[in-house]
C-alpha positions as CSV (number, residue, x, y, z in Angstrom):
1,M,263.3,84.2,-30.3
2,I,263.5,84.1,-34.0
3,K,262.8,80.9,-36.1
4,Y,264.0,81.0,-39.7
5,I,261.7,79.5,-42.3
6,D,263.5,78.3,-45.4
7,S,261.3,78.7,-48.5
8,K,263.0,75.7,-50.1
9,K,261.5,73.5,-47.4
10,M,258.0,74.9,-47.6
11,G,255.1,72.9,-48.9
12,R,254.5,73.2,-52.7
13,G,251.5,72.8,-54.9
14,I,252.4,72.7,-58.7
15,H,249.5,72.4,-61.1
16,G,250.7,73.9,-64.4
17,W,248.5,77.0,-64.2
18,L,249.3,77.4,-60.5
19,D,252.5,77.3,-58.4
20,S,252.0,77.7,-54.7
21,Y,254.4,77.9,-51.7
22,F,252.5,76.9,-48.5
23,H,253.8,78.4,-45.3
24,F,251.3,76.3,-43.3
25,S,249.4,73.1,-44.0
26,F,247.1,73.6,-47.0
27,A,245.7,71.5,-49.9
28,D,248.6,69.3,-51.2
29,Y,250.8,70.1,-48.1
30,C,249.7,68.4,-44.9
31,N,252.0,68.7,-41.9
32,P,250.4,68.3,-38.4
33,K,253.3,70.1,-36.8
34,N,252.9,73.2,-39.1
35,V,249.2,74.1,-39.1
36,N,249.3,77.7,-37.9
37,F,251.2,80.4,-36.1
38,G,248.9,81.9,-33.5
39,I,245.8,83.1,-35.3
40,L,247.6,83.1,-38.7
41,R,246.1,80.0,-40.3
42,V,247.1,80.2,-44.0
43,L,249.8,82.1,-45.9
44,N,250.1,80.9,-49.5
45,D,252.5,82.5,-52.1
46,D,250.6,81.9,-55.3
47,I,251.8,82.3,-58.9
48,V,249.0,82.2,-61.4
49,Q,249.6,81.9,-65.1
50,P,247.8,84.2,-67.6
51,Q,244.1,83.6,-68.4
52,T,243.7,81.2,-65.4
53,G,242.6,81.4,-61.8
54,F,240.5,80.1,-59.0
55,D,236.9,79.5,-60.0
56,M,234.0,80.4,-57.6
57,H,234.4,78.7,-54.3
58,P,233.1,79.2,-50.8
59,H,234.6,80.5,-47.5
60,R,233.2,80.7,-44.0
61,D,234.3,82.0,-40.6
62,M,237.7,83.3,-41.8
63,E,239.3,86.8,-42.3
64,I,241.1,86.8,-45.7
65,I,243.6,89.3,-47.0
66,S,245.1,89.1,-50.5
67,Y,248.3,91.1,-51.2
68,V,249.3,91.6,-54.8
69,V,253.0,91.3,-55.5
70,E,253.0,91.4,-59.3
71,G,250.4,91.3,-62.1
72,E,246.7,91.9,-61.8
73,L,244.3,90.1,-59.4
74,S,240.6,90.2,-60.4
75,H,238.1,89.4,-57.7
76,E,234.4,88.6,-58.1
77,D,232.0,87.4,-55.3
78,S,228.5,86.3,-54.6
79,H,227.7,89.8,-53.1
80,G,228.2,91.5,-56.5
81,N,231.7,92.9,-55.7
82,R,234.2,93.1,-58.6
83,R,237.6,94.6,-58.6
84,T,241.0,94.3,-60.2
85,L,244.1,95.1,-58.1
86,T,247.8,95.6,-58.9
87,R,251.2,95.6,-57.2
88,G,251.1,96.5,-53.5
89,Q,247.4,96.7,-53.3
90,S,245.2,94.6,-51.1
91,Q,241.7,93.1,-50.9
92,Y,240.0,91.6,-47.8
93,M,237.0,89.6,-46.9
94,S,235.2,88.7,-43.7
95,A,233.8,85.4,-44.9
96,G,231.5,85.1,-41.8
97,T,228.4,83.1,-42.4
98,G,229.5,82.4,-46.0
99,I,230.6,84.0,-49.2
100,W,231.6,82.7,-52.6
101,H,234.4,84.3,-54.7
102,S,236.8,83.8,-57.6
103,E,240.3,85.1,-58.2
104,Y,241.6,85.4,-61.7
105,N,244.5,86.6,-63.8
106,W,242.9,87.8,-67.0
107,A,246.2,89.1,-68.4
108,I,247.2,87.7,-71.8
109,D,250.9,87.4,-71.2
110,K,251.7,88.4,-67.6
111,R,251.7,86.1,-64.6
112,L,250.1,87.0,-61.3
113,R,251.8,86.6,-57.9
114,F,249.9,87.3,-54.7
115,L,250.0,86.4,-51.1
116,Q,246.8,84.7,-49.8
117,I,246.5,85.2,-46.0
118,W,243.8,83.6,-43.8
119,I,243.4,84.7,-40.2
120,L,241.1,83.1,-37.6
121,P,238.3,85.6,-36.6
122,D,237.6,86.6,-33.0
123,K,233.9,85.7,-33.6
124,K,232.0,83.3,-35.8
125,N,228.9,83.8,-37.9
126,L,229.7,87.4,-38.7
127,A,228.0,89.2,-41.6
128,P,230.1,88.7,-44.8
129,N,232.0,91.7,-45.9
130,Y,234.3,92.7,-48.8
131,G,236.7,95.6,-49.2
132,D,239.9,96.7,-50.8
133,Y,242.5,99.4,-50.7
134,L,244.6,100.8,-53.5
135,F,247.8,101.5,-51.6
136,N,250.5,103.7,-53.3
137,F,253.5,101.4,-53.6
138,D,256.0,104.1,-52.8
139,D,254.3,104.9,-49.5
140,R,256.0,101.9,-47.9
141,R,259.5,102.9,-48.9
142,N,261.9,102.7,-46.0
143,K,259.1,102.6,-43.4
144,W,256.3,100.3,-42.3
145,L,253.1,101.0,-44.1
146,P,250.0,100.0,-42.0
147,L,247.9,97.6,-44.1
148,A,245.4,96.0,-41.7
149,T,244.4,95.9,-38.1
150,G,241.6,94.7,-35.8
151,V,238.4,96.6,-35.9
152,A,238.8,97.6,-32.2
153,N,242.3,98.9,-32.6
154,L,241.7,102.7,-32.9
155,S,245.4,103.5,-32.4
156,N,246.5,101.8,-35.7
157,P,245.7,104.0,-38.8
158,A,245.6,100.9,-41.2
159,P,242.7,101.3,-43.6
160,I,241.8,97.6,-43.6
161,K,239.8,96.6,-40.6
162,I,239.3,92.9,-39.8
163,H,237.7,90.9,-37.0
164,A,241.0,89.7,-35.4
165,D,243.7,91.0,-33.1
166,I,246.5,91.6,-35.7
167,N,248.5,94.4,-37.2
168,A,249.9,93.9,-40.7
169,Y,252.5,96.2,-42.4
170,S,254.7,96.1,-45.5
171,T,257.9,97.8,-46.5
172,V,260.3,98.3,-49.4
173,L,263.7,98.8,-47.9
174,S,266.3,100.5,-50.1
175,A,269.9,99.3,-50.4
176,G,272.0,100.1,-47.4
177,K,269.0,100.9,-45.1
178,T,267.9,99.6,-41.8
179,L,264.4,99.5,-40.2
180,D,263.3,98.3,-36.8
181,F,260.1,96.7,-35.5
182,E,259.2,96.4,-31.9
183,I,257.3,93.4,-30.6
184,D,255.7,93.8,-27.1
185,K,255.7,91.2,-24.4
186,N,253.1,88.5,-25.0
187,R,253.1,89.3,-28.7
188,Q,254.6,87.6,-31.7
189,A,255.0,88.3,-35.5
190,Y,255.4,86.5,-38.8
191,L,257.6,88.1,-41.3
192,V,257.7,87.2,-45.0
193,L,260.4,88.4,-47.3
194,I,258.5,88.9,-50.5
195,E,261.4,90.0,-52.7
196,G,265.1,90.6,-52.3
197,S,267.4,89.7,-49.5
198,V,267.7,91.1,-45.9
199,E,269.3,90.4,-42.6
200,I,267.2,90.2,-39.5
201,N,269.1,90.3,-36.2
202,G,272.0,88.5,-37.9
203,I,269.8,86.0,-39.8
204,C,269.9,86.2,-43.6
205,L,266.6,85.8,-45.5
206,S,266.2,85.5,-49.3
207,T,263.1,85.9,-51.5
208,R,260.1,83.9,-50.1
209,D,261.9,83.0,-46.8
210,A,260.0,83.8,-43.6
211,A,260.6,84.2,-39.8
212,E,258.6,83.5,-36.7
213,I,259.4,86.1,-34.1
214,V,258.3,85.9,-30.5
215,E,258.8,88.6,-27.9
216,E,261.9,90.0,-29.7
217,N,262.5,93.4,-31.3
218,I,264.0,93.1,-34.7
219,V,266.1,95.2,-37.1
220,L,266.0,94.7,-40.8
221,A,269.2,95.6,-42.8
222,T,269.8,95.5,-46.5
223,A,273.1,95.3,-48.4
224,D,273.3,96.2,-52.1
225,G,269.7,95.6,-53.1
226,E,266.1,96.3,-52.1
227,A,264.0,94.2,-49.9
228,H,260.2,93.9,-50.0
229,A,258.7,92.5,-46.8
230,L,255.4,91.9,-45.0
231,I,254.9,91.4,-41.3
232,I,251.9,90.3,-39.3
233,E,251.9,91.0,-35.6
234,M,249.5,89.3,-33.2
235,A,249.0,88.0,-29.6
236,K,251.4,85.3,-28.5
237,S,250.2,81.7,-28.9
238,E,249.3,80.0,-25.6
C-alpha cells in the first residue's frame, strides 16, 4: 500500500524568518489524525532566513537527525559541541536524559533549508549524545546511500547509529533512471521527495511531496530531470 502525501496540504508555520512544512502534528499544526508514522514522530522541512535560527532549547528522550538540503546549518549544544554542515550532510542527537542546542543560519545572504527528523527511541533516559557525518553528496547518485540505522543493526553500513529500529537512506536519481527499494513483510517506509519530480509505482511526486509505504516494494523513476529523495524504513505500526 502506498499513500500519497501532497505537500500543498501539509501543515505550515510561517514566521518571517522561518517557513516550515510539517509532515506530522507540530507547533502551529495540530491534527490528531496525523501525529506520527510508526516511530517517526516529526519531519519538518524548514527554510531559515540568513542571520536567524533556533535559539538554545531543550530536548529529551528523542532521536533527532538533521539533513541539510541547501545552505549551512550551524549547531551548538550544552555539551560543548559545535559544527557547521552543508548540503547532503547530517547531524544527529540522542537527547536522552536531556540536552540543549541551537540551530542557526549565520550566512549573510543565503537561506538554509534542512529536514528536521525526530524518531522515538527504543529506550528512555539514555545518555545524551551528539554526532555528525560529512557525506559526499555525489556518493548517493543513482543509488541509496545509507545514512542512519539502529545501533544493533550490524548489517547496515550507515555511519550514523541511533537508538531506534530504522534505516535511513538518500539518493539523487539522474534523469531517465530507475531505482528500486525493497520493503520486507511487517515493515514500512516514509519517503520524502526533497527536490525534483519522480514516479513511484505509477504515483507522481513533486518537490516536498511524500509517501507512506507499507509492505510494498517500490520503483522510483525519473523523466527529464533529477530527483533528490530520502527514505526512512522501520517496523510496521501495530
